[in-house]
N, C-alpha and C positions, 0 to 999 in steps of 0.2 A: 497353605500348611497347616495341620494341625495345632492345635494348641495344647497346652500344658495336661488338662484334664483331660483332653481326648487321647493324648498319648498313652495315659494310663489308665485308659475307660474310668475314669472318675468323674462324680456330676459338678458339673464347674458352679460351684459353692466356696463358702468360705469355711465352714464347715466340714471337716473331712475324714474319714476313718484312715489314722497314718497306718494302723497294720495292716491294710487295702494298699495303702501307699507302696509300701514298703514290700508288699508282693508284687505288685505290679512294678516295679522300678527292677527286681530282680530278675523278672521274667523277660523283660525288654532287654535288659543286658544280657542276659543270659542268651538272647536270638542274635545280638550284635557283637558280641565279644570278638576281641581281634582275634583269639586264639580258635575261634570257628571258620576264620579267613586265613589260614598259614597259605594253603595252595590256593586261593582266590586270586583272580587279577589285580593289578594294580588299582582298577578303577574300583573295584567291590571292595578292595580292602578302605580306600577311601571314604567310601560311601558309609561302610559299617563303621569306622570312626568318626564319621559324623555323626552316628546315630547315638553311640555310645555317650558322643559330647554330648548332642542334644539332651538324650536319658540324663545325665549328670544335672544340665543346668536346671531340666524341669522339676527333677526330683529336690536339690536345693533349692528352687524358688518354692514349690509346695510344701516342703517338710517346714520352711520356717513363715510363723504366721505374718509377719511384717512384709516379707516378697511376697508370700502369696496374697495379701491385702492389695497390697501395690499392685501386682498384677491384674487381679480381677478389675481394679479401676481402670488398669489401662486395657483390658478385653473389652470395656463397656464404653470406651471413649472419653475417657477422664482423663485430662492431665493435671498431675498431682501438684505440678509447679513448685517443685521442691528449691527452686533458684530462685524464683521470683516470689514468692507467696511465702512470706515470712509472718504473715501476721496470724499472731493467735489471740484465744478470749485473755482478760486481763488476770481472771482467778487461776488460768493455766500459767501466765508467766509470772505472777508471783508466788505460785507454789515452785516453780524453777529458782527462783533469785532464793527463796527461803532455803531450797537444798543446797544451793551452790555456796552459800554462807556457813551452810551447817558442816556441808565436804571441808570448805576452807578452814573453818574452827577445826574440826578432826584431825585432817592432815597436821594445824599446826601444834596443833597437841599431841599429835602420836597417837592417837584415843582409838581403838580399834573397837571395842564396843559400840561407840557413835557412829564410826563407818558403818557395824553392823545392823545399828537401828536404821539407819539412811537406806541400805541397801536393802533392808525388810521391808521398807514403808515402801520403795520405788518398785519393788517385786509386785507387791499388792497392787499400787497404780496402775503397773504394766497390764496386770492381769485382767483387771476391771475394763481398760482401756481395749484390750485385744478383745472381750467380749463384745464391747460397744461395737467395734468396726464389726466384729463377727455378725451381729444384728442388723447393720446397717446394709451391708453386703448382703446379707440372706434375704431381706425383705426389698432388695433393688433401690437401696436409697444413697446411690454413689458419691452423690455431692457430700452428704453427711460422713462415708467413709473415706472421702478424701482428707477431710477436715481431720478426723482421727487418725489417718495413718500418717500424715504430715506431723502431729502430736507425738505419736507413737515414736516416730523418728527421732524429736527431740529426746524423749525418754531414755531410748536405747543407746543416743548418744552420752546420757548423762550416766548410763547403767557403765560403759566401757570406761568411764572417768573414775568412777567407784573401784572397778576392778585392777585401774593402772594404781590408785592411791592404795589398795590393798596390798599390792605387790610391792610399791615402795615402802611402804610400813615393814612387810614379811623379810625385805632384803634388809632394812636398817639393824 
């Protein structure tokens, strides 16, 4: 079975041309869209639906930097050990603790400006982290990339918590 990159005829690397991905996705979707198989046999319809589903999954994976990085690690035989390996560098863990305290304080004070500052800082750190992961992946350092992916997963989860805090303040 071809991988997601092959499906869209893109180079197997972290840095991708999102515009080319969009075009390739739409080309694949146009070829396998269920409307083109209205008078086809049930088997042909099923195969077309499977291809459409696979194209959607591949597109969502490659479009998202975290999913794309994890997928590249997986393609190269790297187990991210997301469930069993939660060890992180001390500085990363300290930053997480500081952010969590700041988030708790901002929630308690209903301080939208403080939430925005935390969110801005997190976005900047995520951009740097994605760039580091991209460099590691594009230079074939999959072990380092896997560490970065696990850290990015923490950052993404914290980003969702900030989003929830914004929603709670806006609803109040």
